[in-house]
C-alpha positions as CSV (number, residue, x, y, z in Angstrom):
1,X,-28.5,18.2,1.3
2,X,-27.7,15.9,-1.6
3,X,-25.7,18.5,-3.4
4,X,-23.2,18.6,-0.2
5,X,-22.9,14.8,-0.1
6,X,-20.3,14.4,-2.8
7,X,-18.2,17.0,-1.0
8,X,-18.6,15.3,2.3
9,X,-17.6,11.9,0.9
10,X,-14.6,13.5,-0.6
11,X,-13.6,15.2,2.7
12,X,-14.1,11.9,4.3
13,X,-11.9,10.0,1.9
14,X,-9.2,12.6,2.3
15,X,-9.5,12.4,6.2
16,X,-9.3,8.7,6.2
17,X,-6.1,8.8,3.9
18,X,-4.6,11.4,6.4
19,X,-4.9,9.1,9.3
20,X,-2.8,6.3,8.1
21,X,1.0,6.4,7.2
22,X,0.7,3.9,4.2
23,X,-1.4,3.8,1.1
24,X,-4.9,2.2,1.3
25,X,-6.4,-0.1,-1.3
26,X,-9.6,0.5,-3.1
27,X,-11.3,-2.3,-1.1
28,X,-10.0,-0.8,2.3
29,X,-11.5,2.6,1.5
30,X,-14.7,1.2,0.3
31,X,-15.1,-0.9,3.4
32,X,-14.6,2.0,5.5
33,X,-17.8,3.8,3.9
34,X,-19.6,0.5,3.6
35,X,-19.0,-0.9,7.2
36,X,-19.8,2.5,8.7
37,X,-23.0,2.7,6.6
38,X,-22.1,6.0,5.1
39,X,-22.7,5.1,1.5
40,X,-22.7,2.6,-1.0
41,X,-19.9,1.1,-3.3
42,X,-20.7,3.4,-6.4
43,X,-20.5,6.6,-4.6
44,X,-17.2,5.5,-3.3
45,X,-15.8,4.6,-6.5
46,X,-16.9,8.0,-8.1
47,X,-15.4,9.8,-5.2
48,X,-12.2,8.1,-5.8
49,X,-12.2,8.7,-9.4
50,X,-13.1,12.4,-8.7
51,X,-10.3,12.8,-6.3
52,X,-7.6,11.2,-8.5
53,X,-8.7,13.3,-11.3
54,X,-8.5,16.5,-9.4
55,X,-5.0,15.6,-8.1
56,X,-6.2,15.3,-4.4
57,X,-5.0,11.6,-4.1
58,X,-2.5,9.5,-6.0
59,X,-3.6,6.1,-7.5
60,X,-0.9,3.3,-7.9
61,X,-2.3,0.5,-10.1
62,X,-1.2,-3.0,-9.7
63,X,-2.6,-6.0,-11.5
64,X,-4.7,-7.2,-8.6
65,X,-5.0,-4.0,-6.7
66,X,-5.2,-0.2,-6.7
67,X,-3.5,1.8,-3.9
68,X,-4.5,5.4,-2.9
69,X,-2.3,8.0,-1.1
70,X,-3.0,11.6,-0.1
71,X,-1.1,14.3,-2.3
72,X,0.2,17.5,-0.9
73,X,-3.0,19.3,-2.6
74,X,-5.3,16.9,-1.0
75,X,-3.8,17.6,2.5
76,X,-4.0,21.2,2.0
77,X,-7.6,21.0,0.9
78,X,-8.3,18.7,3.9
79,X,-6.9,21.1,6.4
80,X,-8.8,24.0,4.9
81,X,-11.9,22.2,5.1
82,X,-11.5,19.7,8.1
83,X,-14.1,21.4,10.1
84,X,-17.0,20.5,7.5
85,X,-16.6,16.9,8.8
86,X,-18.5,16.3,11.9
87,X,-16.7,15.2,15.0
88,X,-18.8,12.2,15.0
89,X,-17.8,11.1,11.7
90,X,-14.2,11.8,12.3
91,X,-14.5,9.7,15.6
92,X,-16.3,6.8,13.5
93,X,-13.4,6.9,10.9
94,X,-10.6,6.9,13.6
95,X,-12.4,4.1,15.5
96,X,-12.5,2.0,12.3
97,X,-8.9,2.6,11.3
98,X,-7.8,1.8,14.9
99,X,-9.5,-1.5,15.0
100,X,-8.4,-2.5,11.5
101,X,-4.9,-0.7,11.5
102,X,-2.9,-4.0,11.6
103,X,-5.0,-5.8,8.9
104,X,-4.8,-2.7,6.8
105,X,-1.0,-2.3,7.1
106,X,-0.4,-6.1,6.5
107,X,-2.5,-6.1,3.5
108,X,-0.7,-3.0,1.9
109,X,2.8,-4.1,3.1
110,X,3.4,-6.8,0.4
111,X,3.1,-5.6,-3.4
112,X,3.8,-7.6,-6.5
113,X,3.5,-6.4,-10.2
114,X,4.6,-7.6,-13.3
115,X,5.4,-6.1,-16.7
116,X,6.7,-7.3,-20.1
117,X,10.5,-6.8,-20.7
118,X,12.2,-5.8,-23.9
119,X,13.2,-9.4,-24.5
120,X,9.4,-10.4,-24.3
121,X,9.9,-12.1,-20.8
122,X,8.0,-10.9,-17.9
123,X,9.6,-9.2,-14.9
124,X,7.9,-9.5,-11.7
125,X,8.5,-7.0,-8.9
126,X,8.0,-8.2,-5.4
127,X,8.2,-6.0,-2.4
128,X,7.7,-5.9,1.3
129,X,7.2,-2.4,2.6
130,X,7.3,-0.7,6.0
131,X,5.8,2.7,6.1
132,X,6.0,2.7,2.4
133,X,9.6,2.0,2.3
134,X,10.8,-1.2,0.9
135,X,12.4,-3.8,3.3
136,X,13.0,-6.1,0.1
137,X,12.5,-5.3,-3.4
138,X,13.0,-8.3,-5.6
139,X,12.5,-8.7,-9.3
140,X,12.4,-12.2,-10.9
141,X,12.3,-12.7,-14.6
142,X,10.2,-15.5,-16.0
143,X,9.3,-16.7,-19.6
144,X,5.5,-16.1,-19.5
145,X,2.6,-14.2,-18.0
146,X,1.1,-17.1,-16.5
147,X,4.1,-17.6,-14.2
148,X,4.2,-14.1,-13.4
149,X,0.6,-14.0,-12.1
150,X,1.3,-17.1,-10.1
151,X,4.5,-15.3,-8.6
152,X,2.3,-12.2,-7.8
153,X,-0.5,-14.3,-6.1
154,X,2.0,-16.4,-4.1
155,X,4.1,-13.4,-2.9
156,X,1.3,-12.1,-0.5
157,X,1.4,-15.6,1.1
158,X,5.1,-16.4,1.2
159,X,6.9,-13.0,1.3
160,X,7.7,-13.1,5.0
161,X,9.4,-16.6,4.9
162,X,11.1,-15.6,1.6
163,X,12.3,-12.4,3.1
164,X,13.4,-14.1,6.3
165,X,15.5,-16.8,4.1
166,X,17.1,-14.3,2.0
167,X,18.0,-12.0,5.0
168,X,19.4,-15.0,7.0
169,X,21.2,-16.5,4.0
170,X,23.0,-13.2,3.3
171,X,23.9,-12.3,6.9
172,X,25.3,-15.6,7.9
173,X,29.0,-15.9,8.5
174,X,28.7,-19.4,6.9
175,X,31.4,-21.0,9.1
176,X,33.9,-18.3,8.2
177,X,36.5,-18.1,10.8
178,X,35.8,-14.6,11.5
179,X,32.3,-13.2,12.5
180,X,30.9,-10.2,10.7
181,X,32.6,-7.1,11.9
182,X,35.7,-9.0,13.4
183,X,38.8,-8.1,11.4
184,X,36.6,-6.9,8.7
185,X,35.4,-3.4,7.7
186,X,31.6,-3.2,7.9
187,X,30.3,-3.4,4.3
188,X,33.4,-4.9,2.9
189,X,33.1,-7.7,0.5
190,X,35.6,-10.7,0.5
């Protein structure tokens, strides 16, 4: 039985990723297994590493988080072997995901990452995503890594209000005599 457990964990991970329309973090996938009592943290990490190495899932690494999503190869493998996961396990995973869906989506909808530029500054890329498509994709350049880390940390907490401010500022007519779309072609700049 113990030889089949690693295969079952892989199938359960693929199944979990197939049931959401966004990437999941390492912590979220781990919590599915741990909260449902299926295995321990180290087995989850081994499983994720093995699935990445075999090309079944994709790993996107950010400074504070790792995101995982299903590849076509992973989806094909899951479809071929889905019946090896008991209906009870599938129901457990589906129930867990349904219960935590909003919290999961919220956690992965805000991403921030930074990198060193050719000019030795740091560029911080901040995103708000909906169904893995960016609603806002903002890059800010700062002089040092400390400030880059602060922006990454603060983005998760303040991204909604920043997005709202930018959106409202850019769509406001600003007291201009004509409202947007009246007498102007849509998308035309003044």
